[in-house]
C-alpha positions in Angstrom: 122.9 -260.1 -6.0 123.1 -263.7 -4.3 123.6 -262.7 -0.5 123.0 -259.5 1.6 123.9 -258.7 4.8 122.5 -256.6 7.7 123.3 -253.0 8.7 123.8 -251.6 5.5 126.3 -253.5 4.2 126.7 -254.0 0.4 124.0 -256.4 -1.0 126.7 -258.1 -3.7 130.2 -259.4 -3.2 132.6 -260.9 -5.7 133.6 -264.3 -5.9 136.4 -264.4 -3.3 133.4 -263.4 -0.7 131.5 -266.2 -1.4 130.8 -269.0 1.1 133.9 -271.1 1.3 136.4 -268.5 -0.6 139.7 -268.0 1.0 139.0 -264.3 1.4 136.3 -265.5 3.6 137.8 -268.2 5.8 140.8 -265.9 6.5 138.8 -263.5 8.8 139.7 -260.3 6.9 136.0 -259.8 5.3 134.8 -258.1 8.0 137.5 -255.5 8.1 137.4 -254.7 4.7 133.8 -254.4 4.6 133.6 -251.9 7.4 132.3 -248.5 6.3 135.3 -245.8 6.8 135.1 -242.5 8.0 135.4 -239.7 5.8 136.6 -236.2 6.4 135.0 -232.7 4.7 138.3 -232.4 3.2 138.2 -235.6 1.7 134.7 -235.9 0.5 135.7 -232.0 -1.2 138.4 -233.7 -3.5 135.9 -236.1 -5.1 134.2 -233.3 -7.4 135.3 -234.1 -10.9 134.0 -236.3 -13.5 134.7 -240.1 -13.1 135.2 -239.2 -9.1 132.2 -238.3 -7.6 131.3 -238.8 -3.7 128.4 -237.5 -2.1 126.8 -237.1 1.1 123.0 -237.9 2.1 122.0 -238.6 5.7 125.8 -238.6 6.7 126.4 -241.7 4.7 129.2 -240.9 1.7 128.3 -242.4 -1.8 130.6 -243.2 -4.6 128.4 -242.3 -7.9 131.4 -242.2 -9.8 130.1 -244.9 -12.1 126.3 -244.7 -11.2 126.4 -241.0 -12.7 126.7 -242.8 -16.2 123.4 -244.2 -16.1 121.7 -241.8 -13.5 118.2 -241.1 -15.1 118.6 -237.1 -14.6 122.2 -237.7 -16.2 125.6 -237.1 -15.1 126.1 -233.5 -15.2 123.8 -232.5 -12.4 125.8 -235.4 -10.2 129.0 -233.8 -11.1 127.6 -230.2 -10.3 126.9 -231.6 -6.8 129.7 -233.9 -6.2 131.6 -233.3 -2.9 128.9 -232.1 -1.2 126.1 -232.7 1.3 123.3 -233.4 -1.0 120.5 -234.3 1.4 118.1 -232.0 0.8 118.2 -231.8 -3.0 117.9 -235.6 -2.9 115.0 -235.3 -0.7 113.5 -232.8 -3.0 113.2 -235.4 -6.0 113.8 -239.1 -4.6 111.9 -241.3 -2.5 114.0 -242.9 0.6 114.0 -246.5 -1.1 116.4 -245.3 -3.7 118.7 -245.5 -0.9 118.3 -249.1 -0.1 117.8 -249.8 -3.7 121.8 -248.6 -4.3 123.1 -249.4 -0.7 126.2 -250.9 -2.4 127.4 -247.6 -3.5 127.8 -246.4 -0.2 131.5 -246.7 1.2 131.6 -244.7 4.5 130.3 -241.9 7.2 130.9 -238.6 6.9 132.8 -237.4 9.9 131.1 -235.6 12.6 127.3 -236.3 11.0 124.8 -236.5 13.4 123.1 -239.7 13.4 119.5 -238.9 11.2 116.6 -240.2 12.7 115.1 -242.9 10.7 111.9 -242.1 8.6 108.8 -244.1 8.9 109.6 -247.0 6.1 105.6 -247.1 5.5 104.8 -243.3 5.8 103.8 -241.2 3.1 106.6 -239.2 1.1 106.7 -235.9 0.5 108.7 -236.0 -2.5 106.7 -234.2 -5.2 104.6 -236.9 -7.3 106.2 -240.1 -5.3 102.7 -240.8 -4.1 99.0 -240.0 -5.1 98.5 -236.4 -4.7 95.6 -236.8 -2.6 97.7 -238.7 0.0 100.2 -235.6 0.2 97.3 -233.2 1.3 95.6 -232.4 -1.9 92.1 -232.4 -2.2 90.2 -235.2 -3.8 86.9 -236.7 -4.4 88.1 -240.2 -5.1 90.8 -240.7 -2.3 89.5 -241.1 1.3 91.1 -242.0 4.6 90.5 -246.0 4.0 92.4 -245.7 0.8 95.3 -244.3 3.1 94.9 -247.1 5.4 94.8 -249.5 2.7 98.4 -248.3 1.2 99.6 -248.3 4.6 98.7 -252.1 5.1 100.0 -253.1 1.7 103.2 -251.2 1.8 104.0 -252.7 5.5 103.6 -255.8 3.5 105.6 -255.6 0.7 108.6 -254.1 2.7 108.3 -257.1 4.8 107.4 -259.9 3.0 108.4 -259.1 -0.8 111.1 -256.6 -0.5 113.9 -258.8 1.0 113.7 -261.3 -1.8 112.4 -259.3 -4.6 115.7 -258.6 -6.2 116.9 -262.4 -5.6 113.8 -263.7 -7.2 113.6 -261.3 -10.3 116.9 -262.4 -11.4 116.0 -266.2 -11.0 112.8 -265.8 -12.3 111.4 -267.7 -9.8 107.6 -268.1 -8.9 106.4 -267.6 -5.5 106.3 -270.7 -3.2 103.4 -271.9 -1.7 104.1 -270.4 1.9 104.4 -267.0 -0.2 101.1 -267.5 -1.9 99.5 -268.2 1.3 100.6 -265.1 3.1 99.8 -263.1 0.0 96.0 -264.4 -0.2 95.4 -264.3 3.9 96.6 -260.8 3.7 94.1 -259.8 1.1 96.6 -259.0 -1.8 95.3 -261.6 -4.1 91.6 -260.8 -3.9 91.9 -256.9 -3.7 93.5 -257.0 -7.0 90.3 -258.1 -8.6 88.6 -254.8 -7.8 85.0 -254.3 -6.3 82.8 -257.3 -6.4 81.1 -259.7 -4.0 84.2 -261.9 -3.9 85.3 -259.1 -1.3 82.8 -259.7 1.0 83.5 -263.7 0.6 87.0 -263.4 1.2 86.1 -261.4 4.6 83.8 -264.1 5.7 86.7 -267.0 5.2 88.6 -264.7 7.2 91.0 -263.1 4.7 92.3 -259.7 6.0 91.4 -257.0 3.9 94.0 -254.3 3.5 93.1 -251.3 5.9 90.3 -253.1 7.0 88.4 -251.5 4.2 84.4 -252.5 4.5 83.7 -254.8 1.4 80.7 -252.2 0.7 83.5 -249.7 0.4 85.6 -251.0 -1.8 86.2 -249.3 -5.1 88.6 -249.5 -8.0 90.8 -246.9 -6.4 91.7 -249.4 -3.5 92.4 -251.5 -6.3 94.7 -249.2 -7.9 96.6 -248.4 -4.8 97.5 -252.3 -4.3 98.6 -252.6 -8.0 100.9 -249.4 -7.6 102.4 -250.6 -4.1 103.2 -254.2 -5.3 104.8 -253.1 -8.2 106.8 -250.5 -6.7 109.6 -253.0 -6.3 110.1 -252.8 -10.0 110.6 -256.5 -10.1 108.3 -257.9 -13.3 109.3 -261.8 -12.7 106.7 -264.1 -11.3 106.6 -264.1 -7.6 109.1 -261.2 -7.0 106.2 -258.9 -6.7 103.6 -261.4 -5.6 102.5 -263.1 -9.2 101.7 -266.3 -8.8 100.4 -266.8 -12.4 
């Protein structure tokens, strides 16, 4: 996408909506992009193949075209179309998916209560969305400092990388010097090297070790968490996920 607007509006727009276009200059764009209110009756009518709407957290999504490429197949989406699928959705998906496909949101269900925003850096309860040890399972390898590191890295990725990742991926751009500096000082570069004397050396140079993990505690499981968190963006290009090589 070439443009991204705030407050959940679609992230990609047709040529007629680009800067300088007649549509944008006319002042009609805001009204065209305004989210509509959808009644329960109207929602229930969109439940056949090729015309599929569903509700998640009170937001109405048109998944008619997406159903064809849904990893779980179109049948499951056809089965639940025209309904509120919030519970079913969160049993199998991370909240991140809603951000990625926000352009499918077309309105708000009438009478829907405002959902309480979940902590974007919190640990998901979706099965296998996280390392099981962070979801309550016993582990001899992952400790509290691994959890702290995860949340620290996740905060950085969401703030610094996620807003630019998709555009950088499409363009194949490298990280610029400013972003490289942020990655370095946040410890994401040295942490990807695994345990070693460089962790202590980096700390002495004033580089932040994610999660305030002590150099002598840093292990390969910390490195694993860092690698997993930066690749959650699913953007393989140099720069989109923090690569600088």
